[in-house]
Every structure is written in C-alpha cells, then in structure tokens.
Backbone as CSV, one residue per row, in Angstrom:
resi,resn,N_x,N_y,N_z,CA_x,CA_y,CA_z,C_x,C_y,C_z
1,MET,14.552,27.038,-11.200,15.373,28.206,-11.509,16.748,27.746,-11.994
2,LYS,16.865,27.473,-13.266,18.140,27.011,-13.801,19.093,28.183,-14.006
3,ILE,20.290,28.039,-13.470,21.325,29.065,-13.627,22.052,28.774,-14.927
4,ILE,21.917,29.653,-15.923,22.487,29.367,-17.234,23.763,30.157,-17.522
5,GLU,24.026,31.223,-16.759,25.271,31.960,-16.980,25.623,32.758,-15.730
6,LEU,26.923,32.777,-15.414,27.454,33.570,-14.307,28.667,34.344,-14.792
7,SER,28.733,35.611,-14.443,29.903,36.437,-14.741,30.482,36.946,-13.436
8,MET,31.767,36.674,-13.230,32.446,37.010,-11.989,33.785,37.669,-12.279
9,LYS,34.414,38.186,-11.266,35.737,38.778,-11.370,36.792,37.752,-10.945
10,THR,38.015,37.945,-11.426,39.126,37.107,-11.015,40.399,37.921,-10.961
11,TYR,41.255,37.585,-10.039,42.550,38.254,-9.915,43.637,37.456,-10.644
12,ASN,43.645,36.145,-10.443,44.660,35.277,-11.047,44.123,34.694,-12.355
13,LEU,44.068,35.509,-13.389,43.389,35.126,-14.622,43.957,33.849,-15.238
14,GLU,45.266,33.788,-15.451,45.858,32.632,-16.114,45.784,31.382,-15.246
15,LYS,46.047,31.523,-13.959,45.962,30.372,-13.061,44.530,29.843,-12.976
16,MET,43.575,30.765,-12.975,42.174,30.347,-12.922,41.788,29.623,-14.209
17,LYS,42.211,30.131,-15.339,41.897,29.469,-16.609,42.479,28.058,-16.634
18,GLN,43.702,27.916,-16.200,44.322,26.596,-16.175,43.584,25.656,-15.228
19,PHE,43.183,26.158,-14.064,42.501,25.328,-13.074,41.151,24.844,-13.604
20,TYR,40.374,25.752,-14.165,39.027,25.383,-14.600,39.044,24.494,-15.848
21,THR,40.060,24.646,-16.688,40.123,23.824,-17.894,40.885,22.517,-17.656
22,ASP,42.026,22.570,-16.966,42.856,21.373,-16.789,42.414,20.516,-15.608
23,VAL,42.153,21.147,-14.472,41.814,20.396,-13.263,40.320,20.045,-13.244
24,LEU,39.465,21.040,-13.426,38.021,20.782,-13.408,37.499,20.294,-14.756
25,GLN,38.345,20.354,-15.768,38.054,19.777,-17.091,36.795,20.367,-17.721
26,MET,36.650,21.691,-17.579,35.564,22.402,-18.238,36.044,22.905,-19.589
27,THR,35.147,22.963,-20.552,35.504,23.342,-21.918,35.685,24.843,-22.045
28,LEU,36.842,25.263,-22.546,37.111,26.676,-22.795,36.394,27.094,-24.072
29,ILE,35.549,28.131,-23.994,34.780,28.542,-25.167,35.117,29.950,-25.646
30,GLU,35.802,30.729,-24.808,36.183,32.089,-25.209,37.298,32.572,-24.297
31,GLU,38.223,33.356,-24.867,39.284,33.939,-24.051,39.913,35.115,-24.782
32,ASN,40.400,36.064,-23.993,41.278,37.119,-24.481,42.169,37.530,-23.328
33,ASP,42.885,38.653,-23.452,43.837,39.021,-22.398,43.172,39.572,-21.146
34,ARG,41.826,39.694,-21.148,41.114,40.235,-19.993,40.117,39.261,-19.375
35,MET,39.784,38.183,-20.074,38.720,37.294,-19.591,38.842,35.914,-20.213
36,PHE,38.075,34.980,-19.646,37.881,33.682,-20.281,36.512,33.144,-19.869
37,SER,35.994,32.239,-20.683,34.703,31.618,-20.411,34.822,30.109,-20.578
38,VAL,34.165,29.371,-19.680,34.119,27.917,-19.749,32.678,27.470,-19.562
39,MET,32.414,26.220,-19.951,31.107,25.620,-19.734,31.192,24.611,-18.608
40,ALA,30.401,24.840,-17.560,30.235,23.867,-16.479,28.930,23.145,-16.760
41,GLY,28.968,22.177,-17.661,27.743,21.532,-18.097,26.867,22.515,-18.848
42,LYS,25.673,22.779,-18.310,24.720,23.686,-18.951,24.936,25.150,-18.574
43,THR,25.860,25.411,-17.649,26.076,26.783,-17.168,27.364,27.354,-17.730
44,ARG,27.273,28.551,-18.284,28.450,29.262,-18.776,29.033,30.104,-17.645
45,LEU,30.344,29.985,-17.439,31.057,30.773,-16.440,31.986,31.752,-17.142
46,ASN,31.845,33.041,-16.835,32.705,34.080,-17.380,33.536,34.682,-16.252
47,PHE,34.844,34.736,-16.439,35.737,35.344,-15.462,36.462,36.519,-16.117
48,GLU,36.312,37.698,-15.530,36.961,38.912,-16.034,38.020,39.372,-15.043
49,HIS,39.187,39.730,-15.568,40.285,40.126,-14.693,39.959,41.403,-13.935
50,ASP,40.407,41.441,-12.676,40.205,42.605,-11.820,41.452,42.795,-10.971
51,SER,41.710,44.025,-10.560,42.890,44.314,-9.750,42.706,43.930,-8.288
52,GLN,41.473,43.643,-7.896,41.179,43.222,-6.528,40.910,41.720,-6.501
53,LEU,41.224,41.072,-5.375,40.977,39.643,-5.235,39.544,39.426,-4.760
54,PRO,38.679,38.834,-5.561,37.287,38.606,-5.155,37.170,37.331,-4.328
55,PHE,35.949,37.050,-3.879,35.698,35.853,-3.066,34.252,35.424,-3.250
56,TYR,34.080,34.282,-3.936,32.743,33.785,-4.252,32.542,32.379,-3.680
57,HIS,31.264,31.966,-3.643,30.919,30.575,-3.378,29.973,30.105,-4.464
58,LEU,30.305,28.947,-5.074,29.381,28.331,-6.008,29.506,26.823,-5.944
59,CYS,28.447,26.157,-6.389,28.344,24.703,-6.287,28.086,24.100,-7.658
60,PHE,28.888,23.094,-8.016,28.725,22.376,-9.266,28.034,21.041,-9.007
61,ARG,27.102,20.668,-9.875,26.383,19.408,-9.706,26.834,18.399,-10.761
62,THR,26.851,17.135,-10.347,27.257,16.067,-11.248,26.678,14.742,-10.747
63,ASN,27.120,13.640,-11.363,26.655,12.327,-10.917,27.726,11.636,-10.074
64,ASP,27.402,10.442,-9.607,28.288,9.736,-8.691,29.624,9.379,-9.338
65,LEU,29.589,8.920,-10.585,30.824,8.513,-11.256,31.770,9.693,-11.460
66,TYR,31.221,10.833,-11.905,32.098,11.979,-12.135,32.563,12.590,-10.820
67,PHE,31.729,12.488,-9.788,32.164,12.944,-8.469,33.440,12.213,-8.060
68,GLU,33.441,10.896,-8.181,34.621,10.116,-7.786,35.828,10.499,-8.626
69,HIS,35.610,10.714,-9.922,36.703,11.109,-10.813,37.294,12.456,-10.401
70,ILE,36.423,13.453,-10.201,36.932,14.791,-9.898,37.457,14.862,-8.466
71,TYR,36.864,14.083,-7.551,37.352,14.053,-6.176,38.781,13.512,-6.138
72,ASN,39.059,12.471,-6.874,40.416,11.924,-6.923,41.390,12.924,-7.539
73,THR,40.935,13.647,-8.547,41.779,14.670,-9.171,42.105,15.782,-8.190
74,LEU,41.098,16.247,-7.456,41.297,17.330,-6.493,42.164,16.889,-5.320
75,SER,42.027,15.638,-4.901,42.800,15.150,-3.761,44.299,15.170,-4.061
76,LYS,44.672,15.025,-5.312,46.085,15.072,-5.696,46.621,16.488,-5.745
77,ARG,45.714,17.475,-5.751,46.108,18.885,-5.830,46.158,19.560,-4.465
78,ASP,45.739,18.862,-3.425,45.744,19.419,-2.065,44.895,20.686,-1.972
79,VAL,43.713,20.648,-2.569,42.817,21.809,-2.522,41.491,21.468,-1.849
80,LEU,41.292,20.226,-1.411,40.059,19.840,-0.736,40.000,20.463,0.656
81,LEU,38.805,20.859,1.071,38.614,21.510,2.367,37.953,20.540,3.340
82,PRO,38.553,20.300,4.503,37.973,19.369,5.478,36.890,20.033,6.315
83,ASP,35.973,19.199,6.824,34.980,19.697,7.765,35.534,19.653,9.177
84,GLU,34.651,19.817,10.162,35.101,19.877,11.559,35.774,18.589,12.015
85,SER,35.434,17.472,11.380,36.013,16.172,11.745,37.215,15.808,10.888
86,GLY,37.602,16.699,10.009,38.734,16.433,9.136,38.387,15.662,7.886
87,GLU,37.084,15.469,7.623,36.658,14.716,6.448,36.520,15.643,5.238
88,THR,36.875,15.123,4.070,36.719,15.900,2.835,35.656,15.310,1.910
89,SER,35.297,14.045,2.092,34.203,13.437,1.346,32.994,13.367,2.271
90,LEU,31.970,14.156,1.959,30.840,14.348,2.858,29.553,13.867,2.193
91,PHE,28.428,14.027,2.874,27.142,13.590,2.327,26.042,14.521,2.810
92,TRP,25.283,15.074,1.844,24.078,15.846,2.147,23.106,15.608,0.991
93,GLU,22.229,14.640,1.179,21.309,14.192,0.126,22.081,13.716,-1.104
94,GLY,23.329,13.398,-0.947,24.211,12.975,-2.023,25.637,13.310,-1.654
95,LYS,26.592,12.691,-2.310,27.997,12.973,-2.017,28.325,14.428,-2.282
96,GLN,29.207,14.970,-1.461,29.634,16.340,-1.661,31.061,16.521,-1.174
97,ALA,31.724,17.521,-1.716,33.065,17.884,-1.287,33.261,19.372,-1.543
98,TYR,34.069,19.996,-0.691,34.396,21.406,-0.831,35.866,21.547,-1.208
99,PHE,36.166,22.567,-1.986,37.554,22.811,-2.384,37.690,24.282,-2.759
100,TYR,38.907,24.709,-3.063,39.117,26.098,-3.444,39.887,26.178,-4.753
101,ASP,39.728,27.292,-5.456,40.438,27.525,-6.710,41.582,28.512,-6.476
102,PRO,42.355,28.888,-7.498,43.507,29.774,-7.289,43.177,31.147,-6.711
103,ASP,41.948,31.625,-6.879,41.542,32.885,-6.251,41.113,32.693,-4.801
104,GLY,40.970,31.445,-4.363,40.513,31.174,-3.003,39.012,31.087,-2.871
105,ASN,38.272,31.049,-3.987,36.819,30.893,-3.920,36.457,29.542,-3.312
106,ILE,35.385,29.514,-2.523,34.923,28.273,-1.911,33.971,27.584,-2.888
107,LEU,34.416,26.455,-3.424,33.649,25.717,-4.414,33.153,24.410,-3.825
108,GLU,32.094,23.896,-4.412,31.489,22.660,-3.929,31.125,21.783,-5.114
109,VAL,31.328,20.490,-4.984,30.836,19.520,-5.960,29.821,18.650,-5.242
110,LEU,28.661,18.473,-5.875,27.533,17.841,-5.209,26.860,16.861,-6.164
111,VAL,26.596,15.656,-5.694,25.892,14.656,-6.500,24.391,14.897,-6.402
112,ARG,23.763,15.052,-7.571,22.322,15.268,-7.638,21.748,14.531,-8.847
113,PRO,20.441,14.241,-8.861,19.835,13.604,-10.028,19.932,14.499,-11.253
114,PHE,20.052,13.887,-12.416,20.083,14.623,-13.683,18.643,14.894,-14.103
115,ASN,18.283,16.185,-14.262,16.880,16.552,-14.447,16.476,16.802,-15.893
116,ASP,17.406,16.694,-16.834,17.068,16.956,-18.228,16.646,15.662,-18.933
117,ASN,16.013,15.814,-20.086,15.563,14.663,-20.856,16.674,14.062,-21.716
118,GLU,17.824,14.735,-21.786,18.939,14.251,-22.586,19.662,13.117,-21.856
119,GLU,20.571,12.468,-22.569,21.369,11.408,-21.963,22.285,12.009,-20.897
120,GLU,22.363,11.363,-19.749,23.172,11.875,-18.644,24.643,11.864,-19.021
121,PRO,25.335,13.008,-18.897,26.739,13.066,-19.308,27.677,12.539,-18.219
122,PHE,28.886,12.160,-18.629,29.954,11.898,-17.683,30.718,13.209,-17.554
123,GLY,30.260,14.046,-16.656,30.827,15.383,-16.514,29.932,16.248,-15.658
124,TRP,30.135,17.535,-15.745,29.335,18.477,-14.967,27.930,18.584,-15.527
125,PHE,26.956,18.731,-14.622,25.581,19.012,-15.040,25.381,20.515,-15.221
126,ASP,25.703,21.269,-14.166,25.469,22.703,-14.168,26.003,23.308,-12.872
127,VAL,25.785,24.606,-12.715,25.985,25.279,-11.429,24.633,25.291,-10.729
128,GLY,24.574,24.692,-9.545,23.310,24.590,-8.832,23.116,25.640,-7.763
129,GLU,24.223,26.283,-7.334,24.142,27.287,-6.274,25.138,28.408,-6.557
130,ILE,24.737,29.623,-6.227,25.647,30.758,-6.240,25.388,31.595,-4.999
131,GLY,26.441,31.917,-4.281,26.305,32.706,-3.065,26.060,34.173,-3.355
132,MET,25.141,34.779,-2.594,24.820,36.201,-2.744,24.788,36.865,-1.373
133,PRO,25.947,37.262,-0.868,25.979,37.957,0.430,25.330,39.335,0.346
134,SER,24.769,39.761,1.461,24.177,41.085,1.561,24.155,41.482,3.036
135,SER,23.670,42.680,3.310,23.586,43.124,4.698,22.443,42.458,5.445
136,SER,21.448,41.917,4.701,20.289,41.301,5.335,19.667,40.265,4.404
137,VAL,19.555,39.029,4.874,18.906,37.981,4.091,17.455,38.342,3.807
138,ARG,16.755,38.849,4.801,15.337,39.197,4.628,15.156,40.303,3.593
139,GLN,16.022,41.304,3.652,15.917,42.394,2.685,16.220,41.912,1.275
140,MET,17.197,41.000,1.142,17.513,40.461,-0.168,16.328,39.671,-0.720
141,GLN,15.656,38.929,0.146,14.453,38.212,-0.277,13.408,39.192,-0.810
142,GLU,13.222,40.297,-0.122,12.237,41.291,-0.541,12.603,41.911,-1.886
143,VAL,13.906,42.050,-2.146,14.356,42.592,-3.426,14.104,41.590,-4.551
144,LEU,14.370,40.319,-4.289,14.278,39.298,-5.328,12.843,38.919,-5.679
145,THR,11.976,38.848,-4.693,10.647,38.273,-4.889,9.826,38.939,-5.996
146,PRO,9.821,40.268,-6.156,9.028,40.843,-7.256,9.567,40.474,-8.639
147,HIS,10.837,40.071,-8.712,11.472,39.820,-9.998,11.649,38.337,-10.288
148,VAL,12.074,37.594,-9.276,12.349,36.170,-9.419,11.458,35.431,-8.434
149,ILE,10.323,34.978,-8.888,9.352,34.362,-7.987,9.761,32.926,-7.718
150,ASP,10.255,32.675,-6.554,10.686,31.356,-6.149,10.495,31.224,-4.657
151,LYS,10.829,30.062,-4.146,10.572,29.818,-2.738,11.845,29.939,-1.915
152,MET,11.659,30.272,-0.661,12.751,30.313,0.304,12.627,29.092,1.191
153,TYR,13.767,28.476,1.500,13.752,27.390,2.472,15.082,27.379,3.204
154,GLY,15.120,26.645,4.330,16.296,26.721,5.183,16.467,28.128,5.725
155,ILE,15.338,28.777,5.990,15.372,30.200,6.327,15.948,30.431,7.715
156,GLY,16.868,31.355,7.801,17.414,31.799,9.071,17.691,33.283,9.001
157,ASP,18.129,33.854,10.101,18.406,35.285,10.120,19.613,35.656,9.273
158,ASN,20.526,34.685,9.066,21.729,35.017,8.301,22.035,34.025,7.190
159,PHE,21.073,33.137,6.859,21.307,32.150,5.811,19.967,31.636,5.289
160,ALA,19.842,31.491,3.960,18.639,30.906,3.364,18.930,30.524,1.920
161,PHE,18.236,29.487,1.445,18.251,29.137,0.029,17.050,29.806,-0.632
162,TYR,17.268,30.382,-1.808,16.188,31.015,-2.567,16.182,30.390,-3.955
163,GLY,15.194,29.555,-4.244,15.132,28.896,-5.534,14.346,27.607,-5.452
164,ASP,14.805,26.600,-6.191,14.127,25.316,-6.204,15.148,24.221,-6.473
165,GLU,14.658,23.014,-6.835,15.581,21.893,-7.020,16.480,22.059,-8.236
166,PHE,16.158,23.005,-9.113,16.964,23.226,-10.316,18.103,24.218,-10.087
167,GLY,18.000,25.046,-9.064,19.046,26.022,-8.791,18.626,26.983,-7.696
168,VAL,19.615,27.473,-6.950,19.305,28.371,-5.839,20.337,29.496,-5.727
169,PHE,19.871,30.621,-5.207,20.751,31.654,-4.683,20.960,31.346,-3.201
170,VAL,22.197,31.298,-2.767,22.480,31.088,-1.347,22.602,32.465,-0.708
171,LEU,21.559,32.871,-0.011,21.525,34.196,0.606,22.159,34.124,1.987
172,VAL,23.180,34.940,2.200,23.853,34.987,3.497,24.118,36.434,3.868
173,ASN,24.215,36.670,5.165,24.625,37.982,5.620,26.121,38.166,5.405
174,GLU,26.502,39.331,4.973,27.914,39.638,4.812,28.637,39.399,6.144
175,GLY,29.747,38.699,6.082,30.506,38.395,7.297,30.273,37.003,7.829
176,ARG,29.179,36.352,7.396,28.948,34.972,7.814,29.989,34.071,7.160
177,HIS,30.498,33.102,7.899,31.530,32.219,7.372,30.940,31.270,6.331
178,TRP,31.698,31.063,5.242,31.322,30.060,4.263,31.805,28.696,4.739
179,TYR,30.868,27.778,4.922,31.206,26.423,5.338,32.065,25.769,4.245
180,PRO,33.083,24.967,4.600,33.500,24.553,5.946,34.707,25.352,6.449
181,THR,34.789,26.627,6.062,35.921,27.462,6.465,35.464,28.492,7.489
182,GLU,36.398,29.311,7.916,36.076,30.443,8.781,36.249,31.755,8.030
183,ARG,36.228,31.694,6.725,36.349,32.898,5.907,34.984,33.577,5.784
184,PRO,34.897,34.841,6.136,33.612,35.542,6.067,33.213,35.869,4.634
185,ALA,31.912,35.783,4.375,31.378,36.136,3.062,31.553,37.626,2.803
186,THR,31.992,37.959,1.605,32.155,39.357,1.194,31.438,39.570,-0.134
187,ILE,31.145,40.816,-0.434,30.335,41.169,-1.600,31.234,41.576,-2.761
188,HIS,30.993,40.936,-3.935,31.764,41.243,-5.138,30.836,41.207,-6.349
189,PRO,31.226,41.865,-7.450,30.351,41.935,-8.628,29.934,40.559,-9.132
190,LEU,28.678,40.456,-9.499,28.118,39.187,-9.943,26.964,39.443,-10.906
191,ASP,27.077,38.902,-12.119,25.987,38.935,-13.094,25.451,37.525,-13.257
192,ILE,24.147,37.357,-13.093,23.520,36.040,-13.126,22.430,36.021,-14.188
193,THR,22.413,34.968,-15.000,21.321,34.756,-15.947,20.648,33.444,-15.617
194,ILE,19.328,33.479,-15.480,18.567,32.280,-15.136,17.411,32.114,-16.118
195,HIS,16.863,30.894,-16.165,15.647,30.666,-16.932,14.443,31.075,-16.091
196,GLY,13.432,31.622,-16.754,12.205,32.008,-16.067,11.056,32.097,-17.041
197,GLU,9.922,32.539,-16.548,8.712,32.581,-17.365,8.681,33.777,-18.308
198,ARG,9.340,34.870,-17.945,9.321,36.063,-18.796,10.652,36.779,-18.709
199,PHE,10.971,37.524,-19.775,12.247,38.234,-19.798,12.253,39.372,-18.772
200,LEU,13.386,39.497,-18.081,13.532,40.550,-17.081,15.011,40.824,-16.878
201,HIS,15.338,42.079,-16.660,16.726,42.462,-16.395,16.716,43.556,-15.335
202,PHE,17.385,43.308,-14.219,17.412,44.337,-13.188,18.732,44.314,-12.417
203,LYS,19.071,45.463,-11.886,20.274,45.627,-11.074,19.859,45.959,-9.651
204,HIS,20.581,45.403,-8.700,20.334,45.746,-7.307,20.681,47.212,-7.097
205,SER,19.907,47.887,-6.280,20.059,49.335,-6.131,21.380,49.749,-5.495
206,ASN,21.919,48.922,-4.580,23.167,49.329,-3.923,24.202,48.209,-3.792
207,LEU,23.964,47.077,-4.432,24.936,45.992,-4.457,25.317,45.690,-5.903
208,PRO,26.524,45.179,-6.157,26.979,44.960,-7.544,26.437,43.673,-8.150
209,TYR,25.116,43.480,-8.045,24.464,42.282,-8.558,23.520,42.659,-9.697
210,THR,23.619,41.923,-10.789,22.704,42.065,-11.917,22.096,40.705,-12.214
211,ILE,20.801,40.663,-12.407,20.113,39.405,-12.705,19.300,39.569,-13.986
212,THR,19.483,38.636,-14.893,18.717,38.585,-16.130,17.909,37.295,-16.140
213,VAL,16.615,37.406,-16.409,15.732,36.247,-16.513,15.376,36.083,-17.982
214,LYS,15.636,34.878,-18.526,15.291,34.571,-19.905,14.216,33.500,-19.938
215,PRO,13.236,33.636,-20.835,12.172,32.619,-20.926,12.741,31.252,-21.283
216,ASN,12.117,30.215,-20.768,12.538,28.843,-21.072,12.382,28.538,-22.564
C-alpha cells in the first residue's frame, strides 16, 4: 500500500514551508498564498492553511546515510523528541528518530530498505505511515476493509497498523498519546491517495477522512 499523496491542514503556513523545504530539504513543487506542496521522495505532501491548529503524525522513510544527515540537521534545531530514557536516536528494525515541525505535528524518520527498482536516492524514500485517529480502531478497520484490502498487525484495542511493508495507516483511538510524547491524538482533515488494484474514492461517513485508491 504505497502512500502517494497526502493533503493536510496547517496553521503556520510560511514557517511550515520553510521547515519542510530548508530543514527537511524536500522539493517545493507548488505554492500560493493558501497552500504549498513538497515531495517527500515518492509521496506528495500538500499543506493548506487553516485557522485552527491541526495535529498529525506521519513517518518518513529513508536510508542510513540520509538518516544520519537529517538527524544531525534536526539536532541543531532542538526539535528532536526524546524517549523515556532521554534518547533521541532509537532503533526499531532500523534507526529511527522522532521530531516536531512548526505546527507541533509528531514526525518520524525511519531507516527502511529501498523497495523500488530505481537507483536508491540520497534523500527521502516516501511517507511510510500516516496516523488516523478515530473513536474505535476496530470500527475503523471495518470501514477500511471493504475499500482498502490490507492486513492488520500489532492489533490492540487502541492501536494497530493497517497496511503492509510499503505503507500503513496507523489506527489509534482518539485521545491515545502519540509516542514518544504525552500529547493525545486528535482528529483533523486528511486526504490520502494510495496505490491499489482498482480505482476507488470514498469519504468516511462521520470523520474528515477521504481516501483515493489509484491503480498501480
């Protein structure tokens, strides 16, 4: 389940644009006085200005060399988030680190194998995870399964991954803390485009989530 495009809201439009282009070194591909878009490797990120401060979680994947480069860059900005032991450079099947952007979104950089047939870049691969809070993880699974056929793993009453090694939705109950902080997950508008076997477009009946599936 490759995540090819995400559209989110932002409060600090100019600060966010500067952070994603200058600090995270993503390529700016579109902008106007209400929005901007950047490429995180294979994933397009769209940020539209909003009068409310949103709160998202997403994870960027890269290789070991770029992890070290971006980790050193982030460490100079004082935006890295420590775990319970005070560590900011962690390991979960590969190096990982958590940090925040000017809106306060909880972001993650994670080292993973490059799965495409192209030459491995020195930079971002893609967005591998996007958080999707709801009132019930189980109910969200039931909503997704008829449309996005994928597997659930790490299943719990308030947390689960929905997807595969190419990309996942991080399903959490609203109010659950986003690791490694104590900030509770909240629900905000999110448009997601993924690769799939057949074209599909649907909106959640009572949450501000839209998912588009495009054929590979």
